[in-house]
C-alpha positions in Angstrom: 0.0 0.0 0.0 1.4 3.4 -1.0 2.0 6.0 1.7 -0.8 8.2 0.3 -3.3 5.3 0.4 -2.2 4.5 3.9 -2.7 8.1 5.0 -6.2 8.2 3.5 -7.2 4.9 5.2 -5.7 6.0 8.5 -7.6 9.3 8.4 -10.8 7.6 7.5 -10.5 5.2 10.4 -9.8 8.0 12.8 -12.8 9.9 11.5 -15.0 6.8 11.9 -13.8 6.4 15.5 -14.6 10.0 16.3 -18.0 9.7 14.7 -18.7 6.6 16.7 -17.7 8.4 19.9 -20.0 11.2 18.9 -22.9 8.7 18.6 -22.1 7.3 22.0 -22.1 10.8 23.4 -25.5 11.4 21.9 -26.9 8.2 23.5 -25.4 9.4 26.8 -27.1 12.8 26.4 -23.7 14.5 26.3 -24.6 16.5 23.2 -21.8 19.1 23.7 -19.1 16.4 23.6 -20.9 14.8 20.7 -20.7 18.0 18.7 -17.0 18.3 19.5 -16.2 14.7 18.3 -18.5 14.9 15.2 -16.9 18.3 14.2 -13.5 16.7 14.5 -14.5 13.7 12.4 -16.0 15.7 9.6 -12.9 16.7 7.6 -11.5 13.2 8.0 -14.7 11.6 6.6 -15.3 14.1 3.8 -13.8 11.9 1.1 -16.3 9.1 1.9 -19.8 10.2 1.1 -21.7 7.6 3.1 -19.6 8.2 6.3 -19.6 11.9 5.9 -23.4 12.1 5.4 -24.0 9.9 8.5 -21.6 12.1 10.5 -23.2 15.3 9.5 -26.7 13.9 10.2 -25.6 13.0 13.7 -24.0 16.4 14.1 -27.3 18.0 13.1 -29.2 15.9 15.6 -26.8 16.7 18.5 -27.0 20.4 17.6 -30.8 20.3 17.6 -30.6 18.7 21.1 -28.6 21.8 22.1 -31.2 24.1 20.5 -28.6 25.4 18.1 -31.0 25.3 15.2 -29.1 27.4 12.6 -26.0 25.2 13.0 -28.2 22.1 12.9 -29.7 23.2 9.6 -26.2 23.7 8.1 -25.1 20.2 9.2 -28.3 18.7 7.8 -27.7 20.6 4.5 -24.2 19.1 4.3 -25.6 15.6 4.9 -28.2 16.2 2.2 -25.5 17.4 -0.2 -23.9 13.9 -0.5 -25.2 10.7 -2.0 -25.9 8.1 0.6 -28.5 6.6 3.0 -28.7 9.8 5.1 -29.4 12.1 2.2 -33.2 11.7 2.3 -33.3 11.7 6.1 -31.4 15.0 6.2 -33.7 16.4 3.5 -36.7 15.4 5.7 -35.1 17.2 8.7 -34.6 20.3 6.7 -38.2 20.3 5.5 -39.4 19.8 9.1 -37.2 22.6 10.4 -38.8 25.0 7.9 -42.0 24.4 9.8 -45.6 24.8 8.6 -46.7 27.9 6.8 -47.9 30.6 9.1 -51.7 30.4 9.4 -53.6 33.6 8.7 -55.5 35.1 11.6 -59.2 35.6 11.1 -60.5 39.1 11.6 -62.7 39.4 14.6 
């Protein structure tokens, strides 16, 4: 294996480990630590669409739990921008975050 291939594989594995830690943090309700781990994983996973999409979806979920809606929308948009199993899930989250149209008030 060439050095370049080794570095890519090593970075991918490191990114997968950080993303997995982020998922564990979410399950433990430690969303702040999850955000930290998932943000660290993102650049390492970017070359792999499926892993990157999953990571960004998880990041959006953790950010929503922290009520950081604008950042969550950005993470979901990144997840929706790559092909993979999390694309449609992220698109659904983005649609849901747009909310229903404002209802008109009836005049008294």
